[in-house]
Structure formats: C-alpha cells, structure tokens
PDB file of the backbone (N, CA, C, O) and the ligand in Angstrom, with CONECT records:
HET     ZN  A 101       1
ATOM      1  N   UNK A   1       0.822  -1.173  -0.125  1.00  0.00           N
ATOM      2  CA  UNK A   1       0.076   0.025  -0.005  1.00  0.00           C
ATOM      3  C   UNK A   1       0.898   1.101   0.010  1.00  0.00           C
ATOM      4  O   UNK A   1       1.830   1.148   0.814  1.00  0.00           O
ATOM      5  N   UNK A   2       0.652   2.120  -0.894  1.00  0.00           N
ATOM      6  CA  UNK A   2       1.221   3.320  -0.964  1.00  0.00           C
ATOM      7  C   UNK A   2       0.519   4.746  -0.415  1.00  0.00           C
ATOM      8  O   UNK A   2      -0.524   5.136  -0.941  1.00  0.00           O
ATOM      9  N   UNK A   3       0.990   5.305   0.391  1.00  0.00           N
ATOM     10  CA  UNK A   3       0.273   6.649   0.722  1.00  0.00           C
ATOM     11  C   UNK A   3       0.692   7.745   0.055  1.00  0.00           C
ATOM     12  O   UNK A   3       1.906   7.827  -0.131  1.00  0.00           O
ATOM     13  N   UNK A   4      -0.087   8.713  -0.402  1.00  0.00           N
ATOM     14  CA  UNK A   4       0.372   9.835  -1.041  1.00  0.00           C
ATOM     15  C   UNK A   4      -0.361  11.070  -0.394  1.00  0.00           C
ATOM     16  O   UNK A   4      -1.391  11.013   0.278  1.00  0.00           O
ATOM     17  N   UNK A   5       0.333  12.157  -0.707  1.00  0.00           N
ATOM     18  CA  UNK A   5      -0.267  13.322  -0.175  1.00  0.00           C
ATOM     19  C   UNK A   5       0.256  14.615  -1.349  1.00  0.00           C
ATOM     20  O   UNK A   5       1.421  14.861  -1.663  1.00  0.00           O
ATOM     21  N   UNK A   6      -0.811  15.207  -1.775  1.00  0.00           N
ATOM     22  CA  UNK A   6      -0.582  16.226  -2.692  1.00  0.00           C
ATOM     23  C   UNK A   6      -0.319  17.566  -2.076  1.00  0.00           C
ATOM     24  O   UNK A   6      -1.025  17.861  -1.112  1.00  0.00           O
ATOM     25  N   UNK A   7       0.588  18.428  -2.480  1.00  0.00           N
ATOM     26  CA  UNK A   7       0.907  19.670  -1.939  1.00  0.00           C
ATOM     27  C   UNK A   7      -0.257  20.609  -2.053  1.00  0.00           C
ATOM     28  O   UNK A   7      -0.644  21.294  -1.106  1.00  0.00           O
ATOM     29  N   UNK A   8      -0.801  20.615  -3.251  1.00  0.00           N
ATOM     30  CA  UNK A   8      -1.988  21.393  -3.506  1.00  0.00           C
ATOM     31  C   UNK A   8      -3.087  21.200  -2.434  1.00  0.00           C
ATOM     32  O   UNK A   8      -3.589  22.106  -1.769  1.00  0.00           O
ATOM     33  N   UNK A   9      -3.370  19.947  -2.372  1.00  0.00           N
ATOM     34  CA  UNK A   9      -4.466  19.505  -1.549  1.00  0.00           C
ATOM     35  C   UNK A   9      -4.141  19.905   0.083  1.00  0.00           C
ATOM     36  O   UNK A   9      -5.015  20.003   0.944  1.00  0.00           O
ATOM     37  N   UNK A  10      -2.772  20.101   0.289  1.00  0.00           N
ATOM     38  CA  UNK A  10      -2.334  20.458   1.654  1.00  0.00           C
ATOM     39  C   UNK A  10      -2.494  21.990   1.756  1.00  0.00           C
ATOM     40  O   UNK A  10      -2.172  22.542   2.809  1.00  0.00           O
ATOM     41  N   UNK A  11      -3.002  22.745   0.659  1.00  0.00           N
ATOM     42  CA  UNK A  11      -3.149  24.117   0.895  1.00  0.00           C
ATOM     43  C   UNK A  11      -2.190  25.032   0.064  1.00  0.00           C
ATOM     44  O   UNK A  11      -2.277  26.260   0.078  1.00  0.00           O
ATOM     45  N   UNK A  12      -1.247  24.315  -0.677  1.00  0.00           N
ATOM     46  CA  UNK A  12      -0.336  25.268  -1.554  1.00  0.00           C
ATOM     47  C   UNK A  12      -1.120  25.636  -2.788  1.00  0.00           C
ATOM     48  O   UNK A  12      -1.721  24.790  -3.450  1.00  0.00           O
ATOM     49  N   UNK A  13      -1.095  27.179  -3.137  1.00  0.00           N
ATOM     50  CA  UNK A  13      -1.677  27.411  -4.314  1.00  0.00           C
ATOM     51  C   UNK A  13      -1.094  26.998  -5.620  1.00  0.00           C
ATOM     52  O   UNK A  13      -1.844  26.815  -6.579  1.00  0.00           O
ATOM     53  N   UNK A  14       0.067  26.855  -5.712  1.00  0.00           N
ATOM     54  CA  UNK A  14       0.864  26.533  -6.929  1.00  0.00           C
ATOM     55  C   UNK A  14       1.494  25.171  -7.077  1.00  0.00           C
ATOM     56  O   UNK A  14       1.686  24.612  -8.157  1.00  0.00           O
ATOM     57  N   UNK A  15       1.805  24.679  -5.852  1.00  0.00           N
ATOM     58  CA  UNK A  15       2.872  23.471  -5.875  1.00  0.00           C
ATOM     59  C   UNK A  15       1.855  22.302  -6.156  1.00  0.00           C
ATOM     60  O   UNK A  15       0.753  22.323  -5.607  1.00  0.00           O
ATOM     61  N   UNK A  16       2.207  21.307  -6.987  1.00  0.00           N
ATOM     62  CA  UNK A  16       1.505  20.287  -7.275  1.00  0.00           C
ATOM     63  C   UNK A  16       2.203  19.066  -7.015  1.00  0.00           C
ATOM     64  O   UNK A  16       1.804  17.978  -7.429  1.00  0.00           O
ATOM     65  N   UNK A  17       3.324  19.243  -6.280  1.00  0.00           N
ATOM     66  CA  UNK A  17       4.056  17.926  -5.993  1.00  0.00           C
ATOM     67  C   UNK A  17       3.337  17.003  -5.110  1.00  0.00           C
ATOM     68  O   UNK A  17       2.594  17.385  -4.206  1.00  0.00           O
ATOM     69  N   UNK A  18       3.597  15.681  -5.419  1.00  0.00           N
ATOM     70  CA  UNK A  18       3.054  14.635  -4.573  1.00  0.00           C
ATOM     71  C   UNK A  18       4.039  13.975  -3.805  1.00  0.00           C
ATOM     72  O   UNK A  18       5.047  13.561  -4.378  1.00  0.00           O
ATOM     73  N   UNK A  19       3.889  13.816  -2.575  1.00  0.00           N
ATOM     74  CA  UNK A  19       4.847  12.998  -1.712  1.00  0.00           C
ATOM     75  C   UNK A  19       4.177  11.592  -1.610  1.00  0.00           C
ATOM     76  O   UNK A  19       2.985  11.338  -1.781  1.00  0.00           O
ATOM     77  N   UNK A  20       5.138  10.772  -1.312  1.00  0.00           N
ATOM     78  CA  UNK A  20       4.814   9.324  -1.408  1.00  0.00           C
ATOM     79  C   UNK A  20       5.316   8.532  -0.002  1.00  0.00           C
ATOM     80  O   UNK A  20       6.257   9.067   0.584  1.00  0.00           O
ATOM     81  N   UNK A  21       4.896   7.602   0.437  1.00  0.00           N
ATOM     82  CA  UNK A  21       5.494   6.883   1.608  1.00  0.00           C
ATOM     83  C   UNK A  21       4.679   5.554   1.720  1.00  0.00           C
ATOM     84  O   UNK A  21       3.520   5.459   1.315  1.00  0.00           O
ATOM     85  N   UNK A  22       5.442   4.446   2.355  1.00  0.00           N
ATOM     86  CA  UNK A  22       4.792   3.236   2.509  1.00  0.00           C
ATOM     87  C   UNK A  22       3.984   3.266   3.868  1.00  0.00           C
ATOM     88  O   UNK A  22       2.986   2.571   4.056  1.00  0.00           O
ATOM     89  N   UNK A  23       4.515   4.142   4.797  1.00  0.00           N
ATOM     90  CA  UNK A  23       3.672   4.356   6.073  1.00  0.00           C
ATOM     91  C   UNK A  23       3.652   5.900   6.233  1.00  0.00           C
ATOM     92  O   UNK A  23       4.376   6.706   5.650  1.00  0.00           O
ATOM     93  N   UNK A  24       2.619   6.162   7.196  1.00  0.00           N
ATOM     94  CA  UNK A  24       2.351   7.509   7.444  1.00  0.00           C
ATOM     95  C   UNK A  24       3.750   8.255   7.923  1.00  0.00           C
ATOM     96  O   UNK A  24       4.069   9.370   7.511  1.00  0.00           O
ATOM     97  N   UNK A  25       4.430   7.580   8.728  1.00  0.00           N
ATOM     98  CA  UNK A  25       5.720   8.162   9.256  1.00  0.00           C
ATOM     99  C   UNK A  25       6.671   8.545   8.007  1.00  0.00           C
ATOM    100  O   UNK A  25       7.221   9.640   7.894  1.00  0.00           O
ATOM    101  N   UNK A  26       6.781   7.500   7.104  1.00  0.00           N
ATOM    102  CA  UNK A  26       7.725   7.792   5.813  1.00  0.00           C
ATOM    103  C   UNK A  26       7.066   9.073   4.956  1.00  0.00           C
ATOM    104  O   UNK A  26       7.750   9.942   4.415  1.00  0.00           O
ATOM    105  N   UNK A  27       5.866   9.028   4.941  1.00  0.00           N
ATOM    106  CA  UNK A  27       5.152   9.995   3.973  1.00  0.00           C
ATOM    107  C   UNK A  27       5.358  11.335   4.735  1.00  0.00           C
ATOM    108  O   UNK A  27       5.618  12.296   4.010  1.00  0.00           O
ATOM    109  N   UNK A  28       5.300  11.522   5.829  1.00  0.00           N
ATOM    110  CA  UNK A  28       5.575  12.765   6.741  1.00  0.00           C
ATOM    111  C   UNK A  28       6.983  13.107   6.632  1.00  0.00           C
ATOM    112  O   UNK A  28       7.363  14.253   6.391  1.00  0.00           O
ATOM    113  N   UNK A  29       7.761  12.111   6.809  1.00  0.00           N
ATOM    114  CA  UNK A  29       9.216  12.357   6.496  1.00  0.00           C
ATOM    115  C   UNK A  29       9.518  13.014   5.122  1.00  0.00           C
ATOM    116  O   UNK A  29      10.292  13.965   5.015  1.00  0.00           O
ATOM    117  N   UNK A  30       8.876  12.466   4.105  1.00  0.00           N
ATOM    118  CA  UNK A  30       9.129  12.902   2.801  1.00  0.00           C
ATOM    119  C   UNK A  30       8.635  14.311   2.765  1.00  0.00           C
ATOM    120  O   UNK A  30       9.331  15.213   2.299  1.00  0.00           O
ATOM    121  N   UNK A  31       7.372  14.521   3.279  1.00  0.00           N
ATOM    122  CA  UNK A  31       6.800  15.848   3.220  1.00  0.00           C
ATOM    123  C   UNK A  31       7.572  16.763   3.881  1.00  0.00           C
ATOM    124  O   UNK A  31       7.553  17.912   3.440  1.00  0.00           O
ATOM    125  N   UNK A  32       8.328  16.491   4.949  1.00  0.00           N
ATOM    126  CA  UNK A  32       9.072  17.362   5.718  1.00  0.00           C
ATOM    127  C   UNK A  32      10.226  17.819   4.773  1.00  0.00           C
ATOM    128  O   UNK A  32      10.451  19.020   4.621  1.00  0.00           O
ATOM    129  N   UNK A  33      10.960  16.857   4.136  1.00  0.00           N
ATOM    130  CA  UNK A  33      12.061  17.055   3.145  1.00  0.00           C
ATOM    131  C   UNK A  33      11.624  18.044   2.125  1.00  0.00           C
ATOM    132  O   UNK A  33      12.294  19.040   1.851  1.00  0.00           O
ATOM    133  N   UNK A  34      10.399  17.729   1.523  1.00  0.00           N
ATOM    134  CA  UNK A  34       9.867  18.659   0.539  1.00  0.00           C
ATOM    135  C   UNK A  34       9.535  20.045   1.168  1.00  0.00           C
ATOM    136  O   UNK A  34       9.835  21.078   0.571  1.00  0.00           O
ATOM    137  N   UNK A  35       8.998  20.056   2.212  1.00  0.00           N
ATOM    138  CA  UNK A  35       8.861  21.421   2.721  1.00  0.00           C
ATOM    139  C   UNK A  35       9.894  22.196   3.105  1.00  0.00           C
ATOM    140  O   UNK A  35       9.801  23.422   3.043  1.00  0.00           O
ATOM    141  N   UNK A  36      11.077  21.536   3.578  1.00  0.00           N
ATOM    142  CA  UNK A  36      12.261  22.174   3.744  1.00  0.00           C
ATOM    143  C   UNK A  36      12.961  22.675   2.611  1.00  0.00           C
ATOM    144  O   UNK A  36      13.527  23.766   2.690  1.00  0.00           O
ATOM    145  N   UNK A  37      12.989  21.930   1.452  1.00  0.00           N
ATOM    146  CA  UNK A  37      13.731  22.269   0.355  1.00  0.00           C
ATOM    147  C   UNK A  37      12.863  23.141  -0.554  1.00  0.00           C
ATOM    148  O   UNK A  37      13.423  23.955  -1.289  1.00  0.00           O
ATOM    149  N   UNK A  38      11.586  23.029  -0.552  1.00  0.00           N
ATOM    150  CA  UNK A  38      10.983  23.854  -1.592  1.00  0.00           C
ATOM    151  C   UNK A  38      10.064  25.098  -0.888  1.00  0.00           C
ATOM    152  O   UNK A  38       9.875  26.211  -1.378  1.00  0.00           O
ATOM    153  N   UNK A  39       9.658  24.691   0.131  1.00  0.00           N
ATOM    154  CA  UNK A  39       8.675  25.807   0.769  1.00  0.00           C
ATOM    155  C   UNK A  39       9.260  26.669   2.052  1.00  0.00           C
ATOM    156  O   UNK A  39       8.572  27.376   2.788  1.00  0.00           O
ATOM    157  N   UNK A  40      10.650  26.457   2.152  1.00  0.00           N
ATOM    158  CA  UNK A  40      11.277  27.344   3.167  1.00  0.00           C
ATOM    159  C   UNK A  40      10.986  26.989   4.659  1.00  0.00           C
ATOM    160  O   UNK A  40      11.127  27.811   5.565  1.00  0.00           O
ATOM    161  N   UNK A  41      10.576  25.727   4.843  1.00  0.00           N
ATOM    162  CA  UNK A  41      10.414  25.441   6.294  1.00  0.00           C
ATOM    163  C   UNK A  41      11.774  25.104   6.948  1.00  0.00           C
ATOM    164  O   UNK A  41      12.697  24.711   6.235  1.00  0.00           O
ATOM    165  N   UNK A  42      11.907  25.228   8.111  1.00  0.00           N
ATOM    166  CA  UNK A  42      13.103  24.440   8.762  1.00  0.00           C
ATOM    167  C   UNK A  42      12.513  23.372   9.558  1.00  0.00           C
ATOM    168  O   UNK A  42      11.310  23.350   9.819  1.00  0.00           O
ATOM    169  N   UNK A  43      13.416  22.406   9.984  1.00  0.00           N
ATOM    170  CA  UNK A  43      13.248  21.318  10.777  1.00  0.00           C
ATOM    171  C   UNK A  43      12.122  21.669  11.785  1.00  0.00           C
ATOM    172  O   UNK A  43      11.053  21.068  11.884  1.00  0.00           O
ATOM    173  N   UNK A  44      12.515  22.705  12.495  1.00  0.00           N
ATOM    174  CA  UNK A  44      11.543  23.201  13.678  1.00  0.00           C
ATOM    175  C   UNK A  44      10.205  23.678  13.323  1.00  0.00           C
ATOM    176  O   UNK A  44       9.207  23.273  13.920  1.00  0.00           O
ATOM    177  N   UNK A  45      10.153  24.596  12.291  1.00  0.00           N
ATOM    178  CA  UNK A  45       8.822  25.394  11.832  1.00  0.00           C
ATOM    179  C   UNK A  45       8.019  24.142  11.206  1.00  0.00           C
ATOM    180  O   UNK A  45       6.794  24.155  11.320  1.00  0.00           O
ATOM    181  N   UNK A  46       8.580  23.175  10.620  1.00  0.00           N
ATOM    182  CA  UNK A  46       7.618  22.111  10.179  1.00  0.00           C
ATOM    183  C   UNK A  46       7.157  21.332  11.162  1.00  0.00           C
ATOM    184  O   UNK A  46       5.989  20.947  11.102  1.00  0.00           O
ATOM    185  N   UNK A  47       7.941  20.979  12.184  1.00  0.00           N
ATOM    186  CA  UNK A  47       7.510  20.245  13.275  1.00  0.00           C
ATOM    187  C   UNK A  47       6.295  20.924  13.935  1.00  0.00           C
ATOM    188  O   UNK A  47       5.322  20.242  14.257  1.00  0.00           O
ATOM    189  N   UNK A  48       6.333  22.286  14.147  1.00  0.00           N
ATOM    190  CA  UNK A  48       5.378  23.054  14.753  1.00  0.00           C
ATOM    191  C   UNK A  48       4.064  23.108  13.875  1.00  0.00           C
ATOM    192  O   UNK A  48       2.929  23.170  14.348  1.00  0.00           O
ATOM    193  N   UNK A  49       4.360  23.076  12.611  1.00  0.00           N
ATOM    194  CA  UNK A  49       3.137  23.038  11.570  1.00  0.00           C
ATOM    195  C   UNK A  49       2.386  21.684  11.635  1.00  0.00           C
ATOM    196  O   UNK A  49       1.165  21.572  11.525  1.00  0.00           O
ATOM    197  N   UNK A  50       3.267  20.666  11.828  1.00  0.00           N
ATOM    198  CA  UNK A  50       2.603  19.281  11.899  1.00  0.00           C
ATOM    199  C   UNK A  50       1.881  19.274  13.115  1.00  0.00           C
ATOM    200  O   UNK A  50       0.712  18.889  13.103  1.00  0.00           O
ATOM    201  N   UNK A  51       2.416  19.648  14.162  1.00  0.00           N
ATOM    202  CA  UNK A  51       1.702  19.691  15.486  1.00  0.00           C
ATOM    203  C   UNK A  51       0.357  20.219  15.591  1.00  0.00           C
ATOM    204  O   UNK A  51      -0.586  19.706  16.193  1.00  0.00           O
ATOM    205  N   UNK A  52       0.378  21.379  14.890  1.00  0.00           N
ATOM    206  CA  UNK A  52      -0.943  22.200  14.783  1.00  0.00           C
ATOM    207  C   UNK A  52      -1.936  21.284  13.795  1.00  0.00           C
ATOM    208  O   UNK A  52      -3.096  21.057  14.141  1.00  0.00           O
ATOM    209  N   UNK A  53      -1.429  20.814  12.632  1.00  0.00           N
ATOM    210  CA  UNK A  53      -2.100  20.480  11.601  1.00  0.00           C
ATOM    211  C   UNK A  53      -2.297  18.913  11.183  1.00  0.00           C
ATOM    212  O   UNK A  53      -2.834  18.466  10.170  1.00  0.00           O
ATOM    213  N   UNK A  54      -1.747  18.275  12.187  1.00  0.00           N
ATOM    214  CA  UNK A  54      -1.678  16.814  11.709  1.00  0.00           C
ATOM    215  C   UNK A  54      -3.019  16.126  11.393  1.00  0.00           C
ATOM    216  O   UNK A  54      -3.160  15.337  10.459  1.00  0.00           O
ATOM    217  N   UNK A  55      -4.074  16.522  12.322  1.00  0.00           N
ATOM    218  CA  UNK A  55      -5.338  15.922  11.961  1.00  0.00           C
ATOM    219  C   UNK A  55      -5.694  16.206  10.684  1.00  0.00           C
ATOM    220  O   UNK A  55      -6.095  15.298   9.956  1.00  0.00           O
ATOM    221  N   UNK A  56      -5.599  17.473  10.246  1.00  0.00           N
ATOM    222  CA  UNK A  56      -5.991  17.866   8.904  1.00  0.00           C
ATOM    223  C   UNK A  56      -5.161  17.204   7.674  1.00  0.00           C
ATOM    224  O   UNK A  56      -5.724  16.829   6.646  1.00  0.00           O
ATOM    225  N   UNK A  57      -3.948  17.114   7.861  1.00  0.00           N
ATOM    226  CA  UNK A  57      -3.146  16.360   6.925  1.00  0.00           C
ATOM    227  C   UNK A  57      -3.659  15.010   6.956  1.00  0.00           C
ATOM    228  O   UNK A  57      -4.068  14.573   5.880  1.00  0.00           O
ATOM    229  N   UNK A  58      -3.716  14.319   7.893  1.00  0.00           N
ATOM    230  CA  UNK A  58      -4.210  12.845   7.761  1.00  0.00           C
ATOM    231  C   UNK A  58      -5.435  12.623   7.079  1.00  0.00           C
ATOM    232  O   UNK A  58      -5.648  11.482   6.670  1.00  0.00           O
ATOM    233  N   UNK A  59      -6.351  13.590   6.868  1.00  0.00           N
ATOM    234  CA  UNK A  59      -7.567  13.498   6.130  1.00  0.00           C
ATOM    235  C   UNK A  59      -7.039  13.705   4.805  1.00  0.00           C
ATOM    236  O   UNK A  59      -7.863  13.384   3.949  1.00  0.00           O
ATOM    237  N   UNK A  60      -5.954  14.130   4.345  1.00  0.00           N
ATOM    238  CA  UNK A  60      -5.750  14.504   2.848  1.00  0.00           C
ATOM    239  C   UNK A  60      -4.841  13.365   2.385  1.00  0.00           C
ATOM    240  O   UNK A  60      -4.519  13.336   1.197  1.00  0.00           O
ATOM    241  N   UNK A  61      -4.411  12.447   3.205  1.00  0.00           N
ATOM    242  CA  UNK A  61      -3.623  11.399   2.684  1.00  0.00           C
ATOM    243  C   UNK A  61      -4.383  10.285   1.938  1.00  0.00           C
ATOM    244  O   UNK A  61      -5.345   9.726   2.466  1.00  0.00           O
ATOM    245  N   UNK A  62      -3.961   9.982   0.759  1.00  0.00           N
ATOM    246  CA  UNK A  62      -4.722   8.989  -0.055  1.00  0.00           C
ATOM    247  C   UNK A  62      -3.930   7.708  -0.091  1.00  0.00           C
ATOM    248  O   UNK A  62      -2.700   7.709  -0.143  1.00  0.00           O
ATOM    249  N   UNK A  63      -4.641   6.650  -0.064  1.00  0.00           N
ATOM    250  CA  UNK A  63      -3.964   5.447  -0.284  1.00  0.00           C
ATOM    251  C   UNK A  63      -4.391   4.586  -1.421  1.00  0.00           C
ATOM    252  O   UNK A  63      -5.571   4.517  -1.767  1.00  0.00           O
ATOM    253  N   UNK A  64      -3.450   3.944  -1.988  1.00  0.00           N
ATOM    254  CA  UNK A  64      -3.268   3.402  -3.274  1.00  0.00           C
ATOM    255  C   UNK A  64      -2.726   1.985  -3.296  1.00  0.00           C
ATOM    256  O   UNK A  64      -2.529   1.416  -4.370  1.00  0.00           O
TER     257      UNK A  64
HETATM  258 ZN    ZN A 101       5.100  21.664  -2.407  1.00  0.00          ZN2+
END
C-alpha cells in the first residue's frame, strides 16, 4: 500500500508536488524534506506546523 499526499491538497496554491510513503511516518518524513527544500520550512517550523495540523493532513492522505 502506498500513501500519498498532494501539496496542492495541503493548501499550497501553486505546488502540485505529490509526496509518497509506505507508512504515514515515511510520508511525513518525505513531506518534511519537500517542505524544507521547496517551501522554506526549517526542521523546527515544520514540526510546529505538523503539531498544529496533523489531523487535517491525515484527512488528505490518499491510499493506493
Ligand atoms: Zn510543495
């Protein structure tokens, strides 16, 4: 089973990058890497964002 999360679904107006992972943990790890590389997050600010919005992000995760 592959989990995926699209950046646009997560609220970004322009980025259509899709993150993948075999587990939710892996998916969030990949999302963090992408957030840091592309969206200017730091390790710390991404963690804060996740702490605030994890429930919402979970709803956006698709399984295939
Ligand atoms: Zn993005």
